[in-house]
N, C-alpha and C positions, 0 to 999 in steps of 0.2 A: 504494500500500500504506500503510495506517494502522496503526501499532503503538505500544504503550506500552513503552518500555524504561526501566528505573529501577534504582537501587540499593535493594534491599529485603531484608528478612528475614521471618520468620513473623509479626511483630507490627507492623513499621513500614516506611515507604517514605520515601526522601529526595527532597525537592523543593528547587528553588533559586529565590531571589529576589535582586535587586540593588537597593540603596538608597544614599542618601547616608549619611555618618557620623551625621548628626543623627537618623536613624531607626534605623540599625544598632546604634549603641552602646547606647542604652537597651534595645533588644530583647535584645542579648547579655547585658547585666547582669541583666535580668528573666527571661530564659529564655522569653520570649513577646513578642508585639508590644504595645507600650504607646505612649502619646502621645510624639511627634507623629504616630505611625502613625494613619491615619484609618480607623476601622471603617466609615464610611458610603460609602467608595469601593470600587469593585471592585478586588480584588488578584489578580494573575496568578501562578500557581505553575507551575514547569516541572520535570518529572522528568529531563530531559536536561541534563547538565552542559554539553555542547558547544553545545546550542541556547542555553543561558543565556550562554555566552561570546560567541556571535554577537550576541545581543541587547544585551549590555552592553559589547561591544568589549573583552573581556578586562579588565573593570573600569576602563575608561578613559573611558567616556562620562560627561558631567556628570550628577550625581544618581544614578549607578549605580556608584560607586567602591568599594562594599563588597558582596561576594558572600556570601550566607548560604546554608548548607545547613541546611534545616529538616526535621527528622525528625518525621513525623506518623504517626498510627495508620493501619493499613491499613483499618480499619473506617471511619474518617473519610474517607479517600481514596476508598473505594468508594461511600460515601454521596454524596459530591460528584459522582462520575461517574454514579451511578444517577439523580441528580436534575438532571442537566445537559441543556441544549439545545445543539445544534450552533450555532455562531455564524453559519453560512451554510446556506442551503437545499441539501439533497442529495436528488435524485430517487432513489426507492427506499428511502430512510430515512424520508422524510416522505410522507404521503398527497398533500399539495399544499402550495403556498406559505402558504395560510391556516392549515393545520395547524402548519407550522413557526413562523409568527408567534405563534400561541397558545402553543406550547411555550416560545418564546423569552421572551415576556412573563411567563410563570408561573414559569420556572425560576430557582432561586437561584444556579445555577452555569452556566457556559458552557464548551464545548469548542471549541477551534480547532486544526486540524491544519495544521502548517507543515512545510516541508521540513527534514528532519534535516540536521545538519552533520557534516562530517568534521573532522579535527584542524586543517586549514587553513581551516575554516569555510566550505568549499564545499558546495553543495547535494548531498545524497544522493538516490537515487531512491525514498525512502520518507518518509513523514510522521511527525512527532513531535507529541506532545500538549502543548498549553498549556491550563491549566485556570483559568478566571476564577471567582473566588469573590465573590459579592455578596449583598446582603440577609441572610437568615437564616444563610447559610453562613459569613459572616465571624466572628461571635461563636463559632460552633462551632469554626472553625479556630483562632482565637486562644486560646480558653478551654479547649477540650476535646481537640483533636486533636494539638497540638504536644507532642512529648515531648523536644525538645531543639533548640537552635540553635547552629550552629558557623560561625565566620568562615572561609571558604575563599578569601579574597582573595589571601593569600600563595601558596596553591597555584596559583591562576590565573596569578599573576605568574611563578611558577617554570616552569610549563608554557610560557607565552608566551616566557620567556627562553630556554628550551631550543630552542623552534622557531626563534626569531630566530638562534640559534647554529648552526642546521642539524642539531640532534640530535633528529630525529623519534622514533627508538626510545626515547630517554630521556624525551621528552615524553609519548609514548603510555603508557609504564610508570606514569606518575603519575596517569593518568585513573581516576576512580571506575569500578568494575566494574559496568556496567549490563547487565541481561539482560531478556529479554522478560517482561513482567509478565502473570501469568495472569488475564486479565479474565474474570469470570463471563459466561456466554453472554447473559443479558438486557442487560448493560451493553454488550457487544460489538455487539449488534444495534442498541441505541438510539443508539450513537455512530458506527455505520458503520465499526467497526474490523475489521481482517483477523485 
């Protein structure tokens, strides 16, 4: 099962990224990504807080010590999804491998479906979205889509601390409220989502 769960409202959706302080601090001050953030590299955004925690090890992995909640427009998020190619060939979504390769080369964005995680970061039986932004998508993300950036590193540490103390209900109460994101049908079909 492939689903997009996110914290969102009528205008925006929250995605997460983890960086070193060298990138996070200037971004927080500017309210958008500025150097040393590199626009020419693909950047991956994740709407799942717990998948981000799995990826950055609760903000303890080198170079990922600062977790940022990035609010972006739903219009931008859906543009990125509508223009994405799946990072892997999927029978039934693509006509054949050559069709997938053509899409992959032309697409400014990529979608990867990875196992969602529970509070203890164990795999769940459904997949969660990672969205890679490259090429023409990066300046759109940085200059047009971002409506705010918040540092949620302390929140990650607080949740991890409660887990370490055995207080799962307390930790769970602090999680962002993510719900199923209503993907338009053409996007759902293009990305093989359920």
